[in-house]
C-alpha positions in Angstrom: -30.2 102.2 -216.6 -32.1 101.2 -214.7 -35.5 103.8 -216.0 -35.3 102.3 -219.0 -36.3 99.0 -218.6 -40.4 98.1 -219.1 -42.1 98.2 -216.1 -43.8 95.3 -216.2 -40.9 93.1 -217.3 -39.6 94.6 -213.3 -42.4 94.0 -211.6 -42.4 90.4 -212.4 -38.7 90.3 -212.0 -39.7 91.4 -208.9 -42.2 89.5 -207.3 -39.6 86.6 -208.8 -36.8 88.2 -206.3 -39.0 88.0 -203.5 -40.3 84.9 -203.8 -36.7 83.8 -203.6 -35.6 85.3 -201.1 -38.3 84.6 -199.1 -37.7 81.1 -199.7 -34.1 81.6 -199.3 -33.0 79.2 -196.2 -28.9 78.2 -196.8 -26.2 80.8 -196.4 -24.9 81.0 -199.6 -28.4 81.3 -200.9 -29.5 84.2 -198.8 -25.7 86.0 -199.3 -26.6 85.6 -203.2 -30.1 87.7 -202.4 -28.3 89.9 -200.4 -26.0 90.5 -203.5 -28.8 91.2 -205.5 -30.4 93.6 -203.9 -27.1 95.6 -203.0 -26.6 95.3 -207.3 -30.2 97.3 -207.0 -28.9 99.5 -204.9 -26.5 100.7 -206.8 -28.2 100.5 -210.0 -30.8 102.7 -208.9 -28.6 104.8 -206.8 -30.0 104.6 -203.8 -29.4 106.5 -200.6 -28.2 104.5 -197.7 -30.4 106.8 -195.3 -32.9 105.9 -197.3 -33.3 102.4 -197.1 -32.0 103.0 -193.3 -35.3 105.0 -193.0 -37.3 102.1 -194.1 -36.2 100.1 -192.5 -36.5 101.9 -188.8 -40.1 102.6 -190.3 -40.4 98.5 -189.7 -38.3 98.1 -187.0 -41.4 97.4 -184.5 -42.9 94.4 -187.2 -39.3 93.2 -187.7 -39.2 92.7 -183.8 -42.0 91.5 -183.3 -42.6 89.0 -186.0 -38.4 87.7 -184.3 -40.3 87.6 -180.6 -42.8 85.9 -182.3 -40.6 83.3 -184.4 -38.2 82.8 -181.2 -41.2 82.1 -178.7 -43.4 79.4 -181.1 -39.8 77.8 -183.0 -37.5 77.5 -179.6 -34.9 74.7 -181.7 -33.0 76.6 -184.4 -34.7 80.1 -183.8 -31.6 82.6 -184.0 -31.1 81.0 -187.1 -34.4 80.9 -188.5 -34.8 83.7 -186.9 -31.9 85.5 -188.5 -32.7 84.4 -192.4 -36.3 85.3 -191.6 -34.9 89.2 -190.4 -32.3 89.2 -193.5 -34.7 87.7 -195.9 -37.3 90.5 -195.1 -34.8 93.0 -195.7 -33.9 92.1 -199.1 -37.7 92.7 -200.2 -37.8 95.3 -198.4 -35.4 97.0 -200.5 -35.6 95.1 -203.7 -39.5 96.9 -203.5 -37.8 100.6 -202.4 -35.5 100.1 -205.3 -38.6 98.9 -207.9 -40.8 101.9 -207.1 -37.7 104.4 -206.8 -36.9 103.0 -210.1 -40.5 103.1 -211.3 -42.3 106.7 -212.2 -46.0 106.1 -211.5 -47.8 106.1 -214.6 -45.6 103.0 -215.4 -46.7 101.7 -212.9 -50.1 102.3 -213.1 -49.6 101.6 -216.9 -48.6 98.1 -215.9 -51.6 96.6 -213.3 -54.3 98.1 -216.4 -52.3 95.6 -218.3 -52.2 92.9 -215.5 -55.9 93.6 -216.1 -56.5 92.8 -219.6 -57.6 89.4 -219.0 -60.5 90.4 -216.5 -61.1 93.1 -219.7 -61.9 90.2 -221.7 -64.4 88.1 -219.4 -66.0 91.7 -219.4 -65.2 93.7 -216.0 -65.0 97.7 -216.6 -61.1 98.0 -214.9 -61.0 101.9 -216.5 -62.8 103.2 -213.1 -60.1 101.4 -211.2 -57.3 102.4 -212.9 -58.4 106.1 -212.4 -58.8 105.7 -209.2 -55.6 104.5 -208.7 -54.1 106.7 -211.7 -55.3 110.1 -209.5 -54.3 107.9 -205.8 -51.0 108.5 -207.0 -51.4 111.6 -208.3 -52.3 112.9 -205.1 -49.5 111.3 -202.6 -47.2 114.5 -203.1 -49.8 117.0 -203.3 -50.8 115.4 -200.2 -47.3 115.3 -198.2 -46.9 119.4 -199.4 -50.4 119.3 -197.9 -49.4 117.7 -194.7 -46.0 119.5 -194.3 -47.7 123.2 -194.8 -50.2 122.3 -191.9 -47.0 121.4 -189.6 -45.2 124.4 -190.9 -47.8 126.9 -190.3 -48.3 125.0 -186.3 -44.9 125.1 -185.3 -45.2 128.6 -186.4 -47.9 129.2 -183.4 -45.1 127.4 -181.5 -47.2 123.8 -181.3 -44.3 121.1 -179.9 -44.2 118.4 -181.9 -41.3 116.7 -179.3 -42.2 115.1 -175.9 -43.2 111.9 -175.7 -45.0 109.7 -177.4 -49.1 110.4 -176.6 -48.1 113.6 -176.4 -46.7 113.3 -180.2 -49.2 111.8 -181.3 -52.0 114.1 -180.3 -49.8 117.0 -182.1 -49.7 114.9 -185.6 -53.8 113.8 -184.7 -54.5 117.8 -184.9 -53.2 118.2 -188.5 -55.5 115.2 -189.5 -58.7 117.3 -189.6 -57.8 120.3 -191.7 -55.5 117.4 -194.2 -59.3 115.8 -194.6 -60.8 118.4 -195.3 -58.6 119.9 -197.9 -58.7 116.3 -199.6 -62.3 116.0 -199.8 -62.4 119.5 -201.9 -59.9 118.5 -204.1 -61.7 115.3 -204.5 -65.4 117.1 -205.3 -63.2 119.8 -207.0 -61.9 116.7 -209.5 -65.0 114.4 -209.2 -67.0 118.1 -210.9 -63.8 118.4 -213.8 -64.5 114.5 -214.8 -68.2 114.9 -215.4 -68.1 118.3 -216.9 -66.0 116.3 -219.2 -68.1 113.1 -219.6 -64.4 110.8 -218.3 -64.3 107.6 -217.4 -61.3 106.6 -217.5 -62.3 104.1 -220.3 -59.7 104.0 -223.1 -56.8 104.5 -221.5 -54.1 105.6 -224.0 -50.5 106.6 -223.7 -48.0 108.8 -225.1 -44.8 106.4 -224.9 -46.6 102.6 -225.0 -44.5 100.0 -223.2 -43.1 98.0 -225.8 -40.4 94.8 -224.9 -37.1 95.3 -225.7 -33.6 93.1 -225.8 -32.5 95.0 -222.9 -35.8 93.3 -220.8 -35.1 89.7 -222.2 -32.4 90.0 -221.0 -33.2 91.2 -217.4 -36.0 88.2 -217.6 -32.9 86.1 -218.9 -30.9 87.1 -215.6 -33.6 86.8 -213.3 -34.4 82.7 -214.3 -31.0 82.1 -213.7 -30.7 83.7 -210.2 -34.1 82.0 -209.5 -32.4 78.7 -210.0 -29.4 79.3 -208.1 -31.2 80.5 -205.6 -33.5 77.8 -205.5 -30.8 75.0 -206.1 -28.4 76.3 -203.7 
């Protein structure tokens, strides 16, 4: 269901939600933001372990931010820290839900739509959109290759366990072959583009994005959410 909404509307609604979640200071406003985050999780059928993994990866940043908040704002530090952590958690959950329900091609098309004013003043955004498209397409390829390199090292009895230093050293050995492979792929792709005289200008889509009634309903619901979050 969430995938059927226009990506442009979803991006604008995400930005509005982030503003509301970071602005929320009262328990009622935080509760509304948390309820909206739970609704997003249900709408995109996001697994709890995916949320836990994302929050775990940011645990160090959240802990450092909370420590700075506690040290430099001693008055009401616990309440302010808890408010900040809840707001950041809501932002993280909303961002994960947005990425989950928005395919990469729609996301690039949305960025291309946002760059329309730049094209109107003569800037060439086609090359940037091409680079962005290639970057999105190459992420799963590089992730798969990284997994293959790790499995190859495990087959040679390499260990990725132990102390932090040992694990960092083990993973660092995977990056030189991964970088070499990335450059080889980039060279082949560049040669392909040059051979076809492809510049990235004039981006088109088989299924262009169009605003529908459901998108207007989502925008209206987001506007109502903003009013509630800022008033309460």
